N, C-alpha and C positions, 0 to 999 in steps of 0.2 A: 239284564241281557236277554236278547230275544233268542228263541229256539231256532234250530235249523229248519229251513224251508226246502221242500222238495222242488226241484226244477228240472225241466226237460233238457236243458243244455246250458252250459255256462255262457255268461254274457260278459263281454269285454267292455270296461268303462272307457268312454272317450274323454280324453283330457283336453288341455288348452291347445289352441292352434300353434303350429310350429312357426308360422310367419304372421306378421301383423295383419289383421283383417281376414285371415284365412279361416277354413273350417276346422272343427275340433279334430284332434288327432287321436287314433288313426282314422282314416276315412271309413265311412259306413260300408259294411259288407266285406272289408278286407280280411277280417279274421272270423272264421266260422267257429261255432261252438265246439268244444272238445268232446270226444267221444264219451257219451254218458256211461258206457259199460266199463270204462276205465276206473270208475269210482268203486266198482264192486270189489276189485282186488287192488286197493291202493298200494302204491310203492313209495316208500319215503324218498324224498329227494335228498340226494347227497350234495351237500353244500361244502365246498372247499373252504370258502372264506365267507364272512358276513357280507351279504349282498344287499343292494337297495331295492326295495319294492314299494308298492303303494301301501300307505299306512292306513290300517283300519282304525276306526274310532268308535266311541260309544254311541254318539248320536247319529241316527240314520234318517232322521226326519228331514234334514236339510243338507244339501251338499256343502262342503266346506270351501272356503276360499284359502288357497295356498299361496304363500309368497312366491315360491319357485314352482313352475309347472313340473309336475312329476308324472312321467309316463308310466302307465300300468304295465305289468309283466305280460308279455305276449306268449301264450302257451300253445303248444300243439299236442295232439294226442299221440300216444305211443309210449314206449318204454323210456325214451329220452326226449327231453323237451328243451328247446332253446329259450333262453331268457332274453326278452326284448331289451335293448340298450336305450337308456334315456338321455337326458340332457347332460352336458359336462358339469363336473363338480366345480370347476374353476373357469373363469372367462377365457375363451380361446383354447380350452383343453379338449380332450377326447371324450366321446360319449361314455356314460357310466352305466354299468360296470365295464371294465376293460374287456376286450374281445378274448374269449377263451377262458375267462376266469371261472365262470360257472358252467359246469357240464351236467347234463342229465337232470336239470331242475324240472320238476313236474308242476304245472299250473293248470289243474283241471278247471278251475273257475276263478274269476277275478271279482272280488267283492266291490261294492260301491264304496269309495273312499269316505272316511268319516270326516267330520268337521275338525279342522286343525286351526287352532287359534294363531299359531305362529309359523313362520317358515321352518320346515323340518329338515334337519340334516339326517340322512339315512344311515343309521348305525344299527346293525342287526344283532340280535341275540338269538341264538338257536337253542331252543328248549324243546325237549321231548316229553310229551305227556301221554299217558295211556288212556285211551277212551274206554269208558265202561261198556260201550256198545260193540266194541270190536275186540278181537283177541290180540291184535298186533298194535305196537306203538305207532303213533303218528307224530312225525316231526313237524313242528310248527315254528315259523319264523315270525318273531315280534319285532316290529320296526321301532327303534328308539329315536326319540326326538331331542330337542334342545334341553339343556339343563334347566331345572326349576329356579335355581339361584345362580348369581354370577360366580363363575369359576367352578361350578359343581359338575357332577357327572351327568351324562345324557339320561333322559327320562323315558320310560321307567327304568329303574335299576336292573342290571343283569340278573336274571333268575327270579324276577318278581312275578312273572306270569308264564304259564305253560301253554295255554291254548287260547286262541282268539277266535271268536265267532261273531260275525256281524250279520244282522238281518237288514237288508237294505232294499230299497225300491229304486229301480231305474226310472228317472223322471221321464225318459222318452217313451218307454214301453209300459211302464206301470207294473211289470212282472218282477217278482222277487227271486232272489237266489240265496241259498244258504251256503256259506263258504267256510272251509277250514284250511289248515295248512296242508292236509293230504289231498283234498279235492272232493267233488260230489259226483254223483252218478244217478242212474235211473233207479238204483236200489234205495237211494235216499240215505245210505249209511253215512255216518259222519260222527262228529264229536257231540257227546251228550252235554246238555245244558249245565249239568253239575260241574263239569270241568271249567265252564266259563266263570263260575263263581270264584275261581282262584285268581281271576284278574282284578287288580285294584286300579280302576281307571281314574285318572286325574280329574279333579274338578275343573271343568272348563266353563267360564261364564258365557251366557248366550251372546253377549256383546262381542266376544272374541272372534266369532265367526264372521263379523262384518268386515268387508274389505276396505271400506272407506272410514276415515276418522270422523267421529261425531264431536264437533267442538262444543256442543251444548252440554255435554256430560261433565261432571265435576272432575277436577284433577285427582289422580289416584294417591297423592301423598297428603299427610295431615296438614290441616290449616294452621298457619302461624301468624297471619295478619287478620285483624278483626276491625270492623268499623268503629269509629269513635261514638261518643255519647250523642252528639248532635246529628248523627246520621239517622237516628230514630226519633229524637226529641228536639224539634227545631227550636232555636233560641229566639225568644220574643225580642223584637227590636226595642232598643232603649227609648224612653219617651223623650220628646223634643224639649230641651230646657227652655224655661220661660225667659223671654228677652225683655230688656228695658231699653227701648230704643233700638239701636243696631246691635247691641251686645248683651250677653248674659251677665249674671252677677260675677262669675269668675272672670270673664273677659274684662268687665269694668275694673275689677280689682287689679288684674294684671296690667291694664292700661294705666291706671293711676300710679301703681308702683314703678313700672318701667318709665312712664313719663316723668314722675317726680325725680327719679334717679337721673334721668337725662337732663332735666332742668337744673338740678343741683350741680351736676358736672359742668353744664354750660355757664351757670352763674359763677362758679369758682374760676373758670377760665377767663370769663369777662372781668372779674375783679382783679385777677393777677395782671391781665393785659393792661387795664386802665391804670393801675398803680404804676406799672413800668412806664406807661406813656406820660403820666403826670410828673414823673421824676426827671424827665428830660429838661434841659435848660430852656429850650424854646417854649415849652408848655408852661414852665414856671412864669415866664414873662407874660404869656397870654392870660394866666390866672390873675396876675397882678393888675392887668388892664381891665379885664372883665371878670370880676369876682363872683358873678352869679346874680347880681341885682344892680339896678341903676336908680338914681335919685328921682323921686317923684317931683312933679311940677310944684311951683310955689302955690301955696294955698290948699294943698292936699290935706284932708283931715287926718288926725291921728287917733287910733283906737276905733272901737265898735260901739255904735249906739245900741240902746236896748231893743228898739224895733228890729234891728238886724238879727239879734238873737232869736226873737220870736219868729221872724220870717224863716230863719234857718230850721227851727223846730217844725213849723208847718210844712216846709218843703220836704224834710226827711219823712214825716208822717205820711204825706200824700204819695210820695214816690214809692215807698215800700208797698202800700196797698195797690197802687197802680201796677207795679210789677207783678204782684201776686194775682190780681184779677186778669192781667194780660196773659200770663202763663196758663191760667185756668181756661180761658177762652180758647187758647191754642190747642189744649188737650181735651176739651170737653166734647163728647160725642152725642150724648142725649141729655139736654138740659132738664132739670127737674121743675123749673118754673119759668114763666114768661111774663114780660111786661109790655103793655100796649098803651100808647098815649091816648088821652081822651079825645083830642082833636084829629087823630089820624089812626083809625082802626087798622089800616094796612101796615102800619109801622111796628108790627109786633117783633120784639127781639127777646132773647133770653135774659133772665134776671142778672146773670153775670155780666152780659154786655151793658145792660143799663147801669150797673154799679161801676163798671169801668169807665163809662162815659161821664157819669156824675163826678167821679174822682178827677177825671180830666178837666172838667169845667172848674172845679174848685182849685185845681193846680194852676190853671191858666189865670184865674182871678188872683191867686197868691202871687204868681209870677209878674203879672201886670203891676200890682201894688209894689212889688220889690223893685222893679225897674224904675218906676216913677220915683220912688224914694232914693234910689241910687243917684239919679241925676239931680234931684232936688238938694240933697245933702252933700254932694261932691264925692260920695264914695265910689263913683264910677272910675275915678282916676286910679284906684287901687286894683281894678279888675280889667281895665281896658289899657292895652299898651299905648304909651304916649311917645315912644322913641324907638328908632330902629336898633338901638343898642340892646333891645330885648332879645334879639336872635342870638348874638354871640354869648350873652349872659345866660341865656337858656341852655346853650350847648355846654357851657362851663358847669352849670348847676347839674345837668344830667351826668357829666363825668364825675362830679363829686358824689352824687348818689350811688353810682355804680361802684366807685372805689371804696364805699362805706365810710368815707370822710365827709359826712353830710354838711350842707350849708348851716351856718349858725345865725341866720337872720332872725329878727324879732318880728313876728307876724302882727303884733299890735301896731307897729310902725309901717312896715312895708313887707310885701311878699317877694320871694325870689322870682326870677323871670319865668321859670317853667311853671310855677304855681299860677302866675298871672295869666299865662297863655292858656292853661287848663281851665281856669275859671271863665275866661272870655269865651272859649269854645263851648263850654257847657251852657252858659247863660244865653249867648247870642247866636249860636249855631245849632247845637243839639236840641235845645228846648223848642225853638221854632219848628225844626224838622219834625219832631214828635207831634207837635200840635197840628201841623198842616197834613201830615200823612194820616193821623188819626181821624181828623175831620173828614178827609176824603173817604175813608172806609166806614164812617158812621152813617146812621140813618138820616142825619140832618143834611147830608149832601143832596142837592137837587138832582133827581134821577132823570128828569126830562130835558136837561140842558145838554143837548147833543154836542154842540161846539165845545163846551167846557169839558165834557167827558172825553172828547177826542183829544183835546189839548193836554188834559191831565188824566191819563188812564188809571184805573184803580190798581192795575198790576204794578205800576211804579210805586204807588203808595205802600202796597204790601211788601215790595222788595226792599223798601227803606225803613219801614216802621220797626221791624224786629231787630235789625242791626243797630238802630238808634237805641233801643231798649238795652241791648247788650253793652253799648258804650256806657250808658248810665250805671249799669251794674259794675263794670270795671272801674269807673271813676269813683263810685262809692267805696269799693273795696280798697283801692289805693289810697284814697283820701283818709279813711278810717285808720289804715295801717300807719300812715305817716303821722297822723295826729298822736297816736300812742307811742311811736318810735322816736319822736323829736321833742319830748317833754309833754307828757299826757296832761298833768294837772295844769300847767301854764296854758296849754292850747285849749283845754276845756273851759277854763275861766274866761278866755277871750270869747269863745263862741256862745256859751250858755249863760254865763254870769255877767258878761260885759265888764269884766275886771281885767286890768292890765297896766303896764307902765313901760316907759322907754327903757327901763332897766329889765333885761330879760329874766333876771333871777328874782324879781320882786314878788311874783306870785307863784313861784315854783313849788311851794309847799301848801298852797291853798286848795282845800277840797270842795269848795262851794260849787264850782262848775261840774265836778264829778257827780255830786248828788243830783244836780239838775239833769245830768245825762241819765242817771238811773231812773228817775221819775219819768222822763220822756220815753225810755225803753219799755217801762211798764205799760204806759198808755198805748204804745205801738203794738206790743204783744197782745194786749186785750183786744184791740181793733182787729188784728190778724185772726184771732180766734173767733170773734163775733161776726166776721164777714162770711156768713152763710145764709141760705134762703130763709131759715126760721127767723133770723133777726132782720134781714134785709127786706123781706116781704111787707111788713107793716110800714116801713119807711117808703118803699116804692109805691104803695097804694095811695100816698098823699099826692102823687104826681101822675097817676094813671091807674090801669087795671092790671092786677096780677092774677094769673091763671096757671093751671098745671099743664094745659095744652094750648 
């Protein structure tokens, strides 16, 4: 607490303007300083009731911002002083304090108001303290403010302090005044600083004197919400799963499972529907007329010759390797070896393409021999339709397969109509398409034949060649399935051992054809494994030059 400062005359603090945009109140020069001599013989002010006055505070370095403008007491010299009335306590009320409430109040000087953190309701405690520097007691009025806690008493409590002394500096003049409850004068008598130690001033934070709200300061209550872990440690993105074609492993597994379930459901519905359809009387008559096969022309051979069995084996052997090399060409990005013909250095191709084209040539040779033998021996009548009855019989055979009541024809004697159509399409349509499209894409096609290239663009060949290969894969899968599902030992004896009879049960227990099949599969698997550059390069060198680049 500061000590009392001598002053030549009391200074009245000017407060807030009475009207918006006006000058501070009261106007400059309206109130003259009180008589300095009155401080020599101070006379305690008689206060009838607690009155409202400007509240002194501890901090004198910076004027406080007050929520409600408080007008300072206006004192005059003399034995009796009139107390200046301030703003009303309630909206639309009378100025405070009421007229005539306080008589003879002495205000020798008005101190600079202290920093007030909150709007202050004027509640006064009248305490009397004896100053050590004077022989008479000095009545001091301490202004009480708002309670420190909700629902509490005004602060400071009544009787907590006796004397207030504030050393302040008027910002406009820079002169200081020392003020007490009794007044100041030229003699400089007043309240000793020891009396000021009795006052326990509340702790007012510096930010409380700011009139505007600073939104950047933290909230005054304890924190209850905290950021999560990933606010400080960012989560690393998951690695992109490896894809096999358009899908990942999990997606392929899901596709196979869902697709398999869907196919099983569709197949079950198809079986039930066809069984119901065949049970109708009209369909029974249709089945009697068209049982699924028709009689072959007179002179058609019965059974399979030995050459047909060998042709069948060579065809399977070459087709498997052709499909393998074709898929490798489609997926190969950087070939490990290349083959160049001796008579055409510009015709360099990868070793895989050379192997694929070499297999195509062998397959074409085998196919030509097969077709020639078909027409020479009369076996063509078994695979080429000779009557229009093949169409309704094929429809009946398809219904029988779907209903799981499969045809019981003897393949040693005759094929059913759907088998005959399938063999005809494979031998005389699919095989020539594969040969023609493959030749167009090969290096043997004349590149300088502009008219020929325009008439048969290479894009057409590429658009047809791969679907034809898919047809062969589907044909082989269905063909093998039906061979094992309609009497495996009997059918294998027909194709591989050339053994059979007009009696369908004659060779039903003969295993000769089965062991021929096993031997052929061993050869095919060995060729599949050996079809790699280490084995193919020495063979390719017999027909050209093999290089790594």
